[in-house]
NUBAMI-57942 format. One line per field, with one value per residue (C-alpha): residue in one letter; residue number from 0; z negated, x negated, y. Coordinates in Angstrom, 2 decimals, decimal comma. Layout:
NUBAMI-57942
type [A  ...] $
seq [NUM  ...] $
z [Z  ...] $
x [X  ...] $
y [Y  ...] $
This chain:
NUBAMI-57942
type [M  S  T  A  P  A  R  P  L  L  G  C  I  A  D  D  F  T  G  A  T  D  L  A  N  M  L  V  R  G  G  M  R  T  V  Q  S  I  G  V  P  G  A  E  V  A  D  G  L  D  A  D  A  I  V  I  A  L  K  S  R  T  A  P  A  A  D  A  V  K  E  A  L  E  A  L  R  W  L  R  E  R  G  C  E  Q  I  F  F  K  Y  C  S  T  F  D  S  T  A  A  G  N  I  G  Q  V  S  E  A  L  L  A  A  L  D  S  D  F  T  L  A  C  P  A  F  P  E  N  G  R  T  V  F  R  G  H  L  F  V  Q  D  Q  L  L  N  E  S  G  M  Q  H  H  P  L  T  P  M  T  D  A  N  L  V  R  V  L  Q  S  Q  S  R  G  K  V  G  L  L  R  Y  D  T  V  S  G  G  V  E  R  I  R  T  R  I  A  E  L  R  A  D  G  I  R  M  A  V  A  D  A  L  S  D  A  D  L  Y  V  L  G  E  A  C  A  D  L  A  L  L  T  G  G  S  G  L  A  L  G  L  P  D  N  F  R  R  A  G  K  L  R  D  L  D  A  A  Q  V  P  K  V  N  G  G  E  V  V  L  A  G  S  A  S  Q  A  T  N  G  Q  V  A  V  W  L  Q  A  G  R  P  A  F  R  V  D  P  L  A  L  A  A  G  E  P  V  I  E  E  A  L  A  F  A  A  D  S  A  E  T  V  L  I  Y  A  T  S  S  P  E  K  V  K  A  V  Q  R  E  L  G  T  E  R  A  G  N  M  V  E  Q  A  M  G  R  I  A  S  G  L  H  K  T  G  V  R  R  F  V  V  A  G  G  E  T  S  G  A  V  V  Q  A  L  N  I  Q  L  L  Q  I  G  A  Q  I  D  P  G  V  P  V  C  I  S  T  P  G  E  P  L  A  L  A  L  K  S  G  N  F  G  G  A  D  F  F  A  K  A  L  N  Q  L  A  G  V  Q  S] $
seq [0  1  2  3  4  5  6  7  8  9  10  11  12  13  14  15  16  17  18  19  20  21  22  23  24  25  26  27  28  29  30  31  32  33  34  35  36  37  38  39  40  41  42  43  44  45  46  47  48  49  50  51  52  53  54  55  56  57  58  59  60  61  62  63  64  65  66  67  68  69  70  71  72  73  74  75  76  77  78  79  80  81  82  83  84  85  86  87  88  89  90  91  92  93  94  95  96  97  98  99  100  101  102  103  104  105  106  107  108  109  110  111  112  113  114  115  116  117  118  119  120  121  122  123  124  125  126  127  128  129  130  131  132  133  134  135  136  137  138  139  140  141  142  143  144  145  146  147  148  149  150  151  152  153  154  155  156  157  158  159  160  161  162  163  164  165  166  167  168  169  170  171  172  173  174  175  176  177  178  179  180  181  182  183  184  185  186  187  188  189  190  191  192  193  194  195  196  197  198  199  200  201  202  203  204  205  206  207  208  209  210  211  212  213  214  215  216  217  218  219  220  221  222  223  224  225  226  227  228  229  230  231  232  233  234  235  236  237  238  239  240  241  242  243  244  245  246  247  248  249  250  251  252  253  254  255  256  257  258  259  260  261  262  263  264  265  266  267  268  269  270  271  272  273  274  275  276  277  278  279  280  281  282  283  284  285  286  287  288  289  290  291  292  293  294  295  296  297  298  299  300  301  302  303  304  305  306  307  308  309  310  311  312  313  314  315  316  317  318  319  320  321  322  323  324  325  326  327  328  329  330  331  332  333  334  335  336  337  338  339  340  341  342  343  344  345  346  347  348  349  350  351  352  353  354  355  356  357  358  359  360  361  362  363  364  365  366  367  368  369  370  371  372  373  374  375  376  377  378  379  380  381  382  383  384  385  386  387  388  389  390  391  392  393  394  395  396  397  398  399  400  401  402  403  404  405  406  407  408  409  410  411  412  413  414  415  416  417  418  419  420  421  422  423  424  425  426  427  428  429] $
z [0,00  0,51  -2,42  -0,72  -2,46  -1,68  -2,54  -5,81  -5,67  -9,05  -10,59  -14,32  -16,65  -20,40  -23,15  -25,34  -25,12  -26,85  -25,05  -21,78  -22,85  -23,94  -20,49  -18,70  -20,74  -19,59  -15,94  -16,18  -17,72  -14,63  -12,31  -11,38  -11,56  -13,62  -14,37  -17,06  -16,73  -19,68  -18,41  -14,75  -12,96  -10,97  -7,23  -7,65  -9,89  -7,37  -4,70  -4,67  -7,30  -7,00  -8,66  -7,99  -10,73  -12,21  -15,64  -16,49  -20,25  -21,37  -24,90  -24,60  -27,02  -29,55  -27,10  -26,43  -23,67  -21,14  -21,63  -21,41  -18,20  -16,62  -17,44  -16,21  -12,89  -12,40  -12,99  -10,60  -7,82  -8,26  -8,16  -5,09  -3,31  -3,93  -2,20  -5,20  -4,17  -7,55  -10,67  -14,28  -17,21  -20,38  -23,91  -27,22  -27,90  -30,92  -28,59  -30,90  -29,97  -31,74  -32,44  -29,45  -26,99  -24,70  -23,27  -21,65  -20,26  -18,70  -17,22  -15,58  -14,20  -12,65  -11,16  -9,57  -8,20  -6,66  -5,17  -6,94  -8,79  -11,26  -13,60  -16,58  -20,11  -21,89  -24,72  -25,60  -26,38  -27,84  -28,29  -30,88  -32,35  -30,47  -28,96  -27,72  -28,13  -27,32  -26,94  -30,47  -31,02  -33,53  -35,01  -36,00  -37,90  -38,85  -37,06  -35,94  -38,58  -41,34  -40,10  -41,61  -38,49  -40,35  -42,37  -39,40  -40,15  -36,61  -34,94  -37,58  -35,99  -37,93  -35,27  -33,70  -31,05  -28,01  -25,81  -28,32  -28,77  -25,03  -24,32  -26,83  -24,70  -21,27  -19,10  -16,98  -18,19  -20,05  -19,91  -21,10  -19,21  -21,69  -22,50  -20,94  -17,64  -18,14  -19,02  -15,79  -13,68  -10,94  -8,66  -11,52  -12,77  -9,30  -8,98  -12,36  -11,50  -8,37  -10,53  -13,01  -10,17  -8,78  -12,22  -12,19  -14,69  -14,06  -16,81  -18,50  -21,62  -20,87  -23,44  -23,67  -26,24  -24,66  -22,15  -19,75  -19,83  -19,00  -16,03  -14,69  -15,20  -13,44  -10,42  -10,27  -10,24  -7,60  -5,32  -7,91  -7,37  -11,12  -14,16  -17,76  -20,89  -23,11  -21,72  -21,86  -18,95  -16,79  -17,24  -14,05  -11,83  -10,69  -9,31  -7,19  -5,40  -5,29  -3,58  -1,05  -0,25  -1,50  -4,60  -4,30  -5,58  -8,17  -11,88  -13,02  -16,58  -15,73  -17,35  -18,19  -21,66  -23,76  -26,28  -29,19  -32,63  -33,65  -35,92  -36,87  -37,02  -38,41  -38,49  -38,27  -41,28  -39,93  -41,96  -39,69  -39,91  -43,68  -43,86  -41,64  -43,77  -46,90  -45,45  -44,68  -48,20  -49,87  -48,04  -49,67  -46,37  -46,39  -45,89  -46,16  -46,64  -44,91  -47,29  -45,47  -48,57  -48,80  -45,11  -45,70  -48,63  -46,38  -47,97  -45,74  -45,16  -41,61  -42,62  -45,56  -43,28  -40,85  -43,68  -45,12  -41,75  -41,32  -44,77  -44,33  -43,15  -42,01  -39,67  -41,46  -41,46  -41,57  -42,29  -43,10  -43,42  -46,43  -47,70  -46,42  -49,84  -49,81  -46,20  -47,08  -50,07  -47,82  -45,26  -47,93  -48,95  -45,53  -43,10  -40,81  -37,69  -39,48  -41,44  -38,31  -36,22  -38,98  -39,24  -35,46  -35,00  -37,81  -36,32  -32,93  -34,43  -36,38  -33,21  -31,35  -34,17  -34,32  -30,55  -30,90  -33,36  -30,95  -31,60  -28,34  -29,49  -31,09  -32,60  -33,06  -34,80  -34,01  -30,82  -31,82  -33,28  -30,09  -28,03  -30,16  -29,97  -26,20  -25,69  -28,11  -26,25  -22,93  -21,45  -18,09  -17,02  -18,66  -16,91  -18,63  -19,65  -21,57  -24,32  -27,97  -29,52  -27,83  -26,45  -27,11  -24,52  -24,27  -22,52  -20,85  -20,08  -16,60  -14,89  -16,66  -19,64  -20,57  -23,97  -25,22  -26,97  -28,53  -28,72  -30,93  -31,40  -35,15  -35,40  -33,27  -34,17  -36,77  -40,29  -39,15  -36,09  -36,94  -37,22  -34,19  -32,06  -33,11  -32,08  -28,70  -27,92  -28,68  -26,29  -29,04  -28,08  -30,87] $
x [0,00  -1,06  -2,47  -1,79  0,54  4,17  7,48  8,99  11,32  13,03  14,28  14,99  16,73  16,16  18,04  14,98  11,20  10,27  13,07  11,56  8,13  9,62  11,16  8,01  6,06  8,39  7,99  4,19  4,23  6,13  3,49  5,07  2,75  4,86  4,82  6,94  8,09  8,97  12,24  13,09  9,81  9,25  8,68  4,93  4,74  6,54  3,88  1,33  2,95  1,58  4,13  6,41  8,74  9,46  11,03  12,51  12,68  15,54  16,38  20,07  20,88  22,57  23,59  27,25  28,57  28,96  25,34  24,06  26,01  24,64  21,05  21,47  22,93  20,04  17,61  19,55  19,39  15,61  15,11  17,29  15,36  12,22  13,90  14,47  16,43  17,99  18,77  18,40  19,97  18,08  19,43  18,36  18,45  20,60  23,11  23,13  24,88  27,07  30,71  31,70  29,37  27,52  26,48  29,86  30,25  26,77  27,17  30,48  29,08  26,12  28,42  30,55  27,55  26,22  29,64  29,57  32,34  30,55  27,60  26,41  25,67  23,12  20,95  19,52  15,79  15,15  11,42  12,35  15,23  18,11  20,55  24,14  26,68  30,39  29,84  28,47  24,99  22,71  19,47  17,55  20,17  22,40  25,22  24,28  26,46  24,75  21,17  20,37  21,54  24,73  22,53  20,82  20,80  21,75  23,44  24,90  26,24  29,18  30,60  28,72  31,42  29,86  32,91  34,92  32,19  31,69  35,43  35,83  33,42  34,77  37,79  37,51  38,06  35,21  34,87  32,56  30,15  30,08  27,18  28,72  28,59  25,07  23,74  25,25  22,70  22,49  25,31  27,74  27,01  27,58  30,86  32,03  31,01  33,17  36,08  35,57  35,50  38,72  40,30  39,38  36,52  33,94  31,48  30,84  28,81  26,50  25,55  21,86  20,01  16,59  14,20  15,24  18,80  17,51  15,50  18,61  20,75  18,16  18,05  21,83  22,14  19,49  22,13  23,81  23,15  23,09  22,10  22,36  20,84  17,84  14,38  14,84  17,28  14,47  12,42  13,71  13,68  10,02  10,46  13,39  11,12  8,31  10,56  11,53  7,84  7,97  5,76  2,05  -0,65  -2,60  -3,37  -0,40  -1,73  -5,12  -5,60  -8,66  -10,25  -9,82  -12,42  -11,78  -10,21  -7,11  -4,05  -0,85  2,37  5,52  8,93  11,25  13,30  13,82  13,13  10,23  8,49  9,01  7,25  4,39  3,89  3,90  1,18  -0,98  -0,51  -1,11  -4,43  -5,48  -5,81  -5,41  -1,87  0,00  3,78  5,78  8,57  11,63  12,73  9,33  9,57  13,01  11,65  9,05  6,06  2,92  3,41  2,05  -1,10  -1,59  -1,22  -3,81  -6,21  -5,74  -6,62  -9,63  -11,00  -10,64  -13,53  -11,05  -8,09  -5,03  -1,33  1,00  4,52  8,04  9,33  11,60  14,12  17,73  18,79  16,21  17,06  20,75  19,90  17,93  20,74  23,28  21,16  20,01  22,52  21,77  20,88  18,80  16,84  16,06  15,09  12,88  10,85  10,57  9,33  6,84  5,45  5,15  3,26  0,99  0,22  -0,58  -2,82  -4,67  -5,18  -6,97  -9,38  -10,29  -7,70  -7,05  -5,37  -1,93  0,12  3,68  6,57  10,15  11,96  12,80  9,33  7,72  9,79  8,72  5,05  4,88  6,67  4,33  1,34  2,86  2,70  4,46  3,67  2,45  0,69  1,73  -0,89  -1,07  1,32  0,38  3,44  6,72  8,26  5,21  2,43  -0,65  0,21  -2,22  -1,12  -1,59  -2,42  -5,15  -7,21  -6,06  -4,57  -3,90  -0,59  1,41  5,03  6,96  10,68  11,33  12,41  9,57  6,19  4,79  3,77  0,18  1,24  -0,57  -4,01  -3,36  -2,30  -5,29  -7,63  -5,99  -5,93  -9,65  -10,20  -10,86  -9,55  -7,56] $
y [0,00  3,61  5,61  8,96  11,44  10,79  12,37  11,17  8,19  8,51  11,74  11,77  14,20  13,80  15,61  16,19  16,26  13,02  11,20  12,33  11,09  7,77  7,30  8,38  5,85  3,08  4,05  4,17  0,69  -0,42  1,04  4,38  7,37  9,77  13,49  15,12  18,71  20,92  22,35  22,76  23,54  26,68  26,52  26,99  23,91  21,72  22,10  19,31  17,10  13,58  11,32  8,39  9,61  13,03  13,43  16,83  17,36  19,58  20,66  19,94  17,12  19,38  22,12  22,95  20,70  23,52  24,62  21,05  20,44  23,64  22,72  19,14  20,30  22,74  19,87  17,65  20,26  20,57  16,79  16,34  19,09  17,02  14,04  11,74  8,64  7,79  9,85  8,70  10,58  9,70  10,07  8,58  4,85  5,69  7,42  10,41  13,61  16,12  15,31  17,46  15,74  15,97  12,59  11,99  15,49  15,56  12,06  12,98  16,24  14,42  11,78  14,46  16,37  13,15  12,38  9,02  7,19  4,88  4,59  2,57  3,77  1,60  2,95  -0,49  -0,60  -4,09  -3,46  -0,82  -2,80  -1,14  -3,63  -3,43  -6,24  -6,01  -2,28  -1,86  -0,41  -2,12  -0,75  -3,87  -5,92  -3,00  -1,26  2,25  3,88  1,86  2,31  5,70  7,56  8,45  10,84  12,54  16,30  17,39  14,42  12,09  8,90  7,44  5,10  2,17  1,55  3,22  2,78  4,77  7,40  7,86  7,95  10,78  12,85  11,87  12,65  9,50  5,95  4,25  0,46  -2,31  -4,56  -7,43  -9,67  -12,77  -10,88  -9,52  -12,97  -14,30  -12,46  -9,83  -10,96  -11,49  -7,96  -6,51  -8,36  -7,09  -3,51  -3,74  -4,90  -2,06  0,45  -0,98  -0,51  3,18  2,88  5,61  4,71  1,38  0,70  -2,24  -4,87  -5,81  -7,90  -8,34  -6,82  -9,59  -8,20  -4,73  -5,99  -7,74  -4,63  -2,48  -4,78  -5,03  -1,24  -0,48  1,05  3,28  6,98  7,58  5,54  6,70  5,26  4,91  4,36  0,58  0,63  1,99  -1,19  -2,77  0,32  0,28  -3,24  -2,07  0,40  -2,15  -4,73  -2,07  -1,46  2,15  1,98  2,72  0,37  2,40  2,66  4,70  5,16  6,67  10,12  12,26  12,25  15,42  16,63  19,00  19,22  17,29  17,61  15,80  17,86  16,21  17,87  14,89  13,78  10,26  7,13  6,11  9,49  9,63  6,26  7,43  10,53  8,35  6,09  9,14  10,55  7,20  6,96  10,23  12,07  15,87  17,16  20,45  20,58  23,30  24,34  25,77  27,66  29,32  30,23  31,74  33,74  35,31  33,61  33,27  29,55  29,56  31,43  29,06  26,02  27,39  28,19  24,70  23,14  25,42  24,56  20,79  18,66  16,00  15,84  17,21  16,44  19,45  18,27  19,45  15,90  15,30  12,80  13,09  14,39  17,21  18,08  18,39  20,59  22,96  22,97  23,88  26,85  28,07  26,55  23,61  25,60  28,22  25,61  23,60  26,62  27,98  24,77  24,39  27,95  27,54  24,34  26,03  28,97  26,63  24,65  27,87  29,07  25,76  25,81  29,15  27,51  24,70  22,01  20,17  16,92  17,04  14,20  15,48  13,71  14,69  15,63  19,20  19,72  18,39  20,78  23,72  22,72  22,29  25,60  27,39  25,92  27,08  23,59  23,18  19,63  16,44  13,60  10,37  7,83  4,56  3,54  4,12  2,47  1,51  4,69  6,89  7,34  9,51  12,79  15,19  18,75  20,17  22,53  24,54  23,44  19,92  19,16  15,62  15,01  12,20  13,36  10,96  10,62  10,71  7,08  5,64  4,21  1,85  2,83  3,52  5,50  8,75  7,12  4,93  7,89  10,00  7,17  6,74  10,45  10,49  7,61  5,04  1,61  -0,05] $
């Protein structure tokens, strides 16, 4: 196959930054050279892109539905102008959104813009413990609403029945592609999709218990204009293009090495990130806690964090991570939106300040925090490299001076993720 630059085959729209990186990681693992854009790229960025897949990262997960739809349609227009053959709308593997939406609304708007009448919704990511059975989402062995996601400060999920959740956000009929169909293979899935379409179903939640199920779903849906789901559903998409003779033969994960200082920034309140912070602290490694109440009181928290990092002879962790109880207490005092925005802005300013002192490698925990950091660092594009942990790859900023980043969804990564990510960003093989 040719290794010459070619137009992108797959165009992806993600509703947050770490979700976009998670998806890009999956595509690189499948052999697709992938570039992630922070927001819809400008015309000057589009020229000369060398990628089989482009992932546009929006910050729309908690946005009002009308705003999320507008942003998604702008991204879709840009991707179609680049010649993308299929569109993928990526949301979290815990299907989280606000009570008012907007997964259903965005999916329906994309369907309409593509003049299509059917798509799947499948957030399953078995490698990270997310599976769907009879339309119900499980996190490991627990239903979604019993997994800790019911306490999420921005998008609490209190219903594991995805058909019901998606229907509440959608005008068209939502159906179910049950596991007995998925386990029957590609042709059985295609037959069932035809039946669902005939019944007027516009979106169907798809069951999936293993990566093998996701590969089968991906192959069965090769001809759909739009797919929606978690990054796991993208597992089978590279092979569709490979079978069609359209995918280039190259090392999709190859990225340049970046030298410089390093830091860990954690803003997520998820159980996984709380555990990762605890491991760091238990090891006696240097850490500085960003207190939202101190920020609100006008105390020089950002300056203190930068001074702490400058005075340390070791890599530091700067974190705002707290238990759900403490997060709720802060939200009661400051308001949910104000508390979240305050922490995000602080983390962005800290990242910018550290960059000025020579930090070039950033491990960031939390979707909103990652978004704030990449915006503060004025990053436009990320070239996606090798996987660190499931859903989290090495990312290298481009154009201009390269920065190395690991942008982690709050719930992703093992207990030792911070140390593992720092090693990989530095080019140390684990």
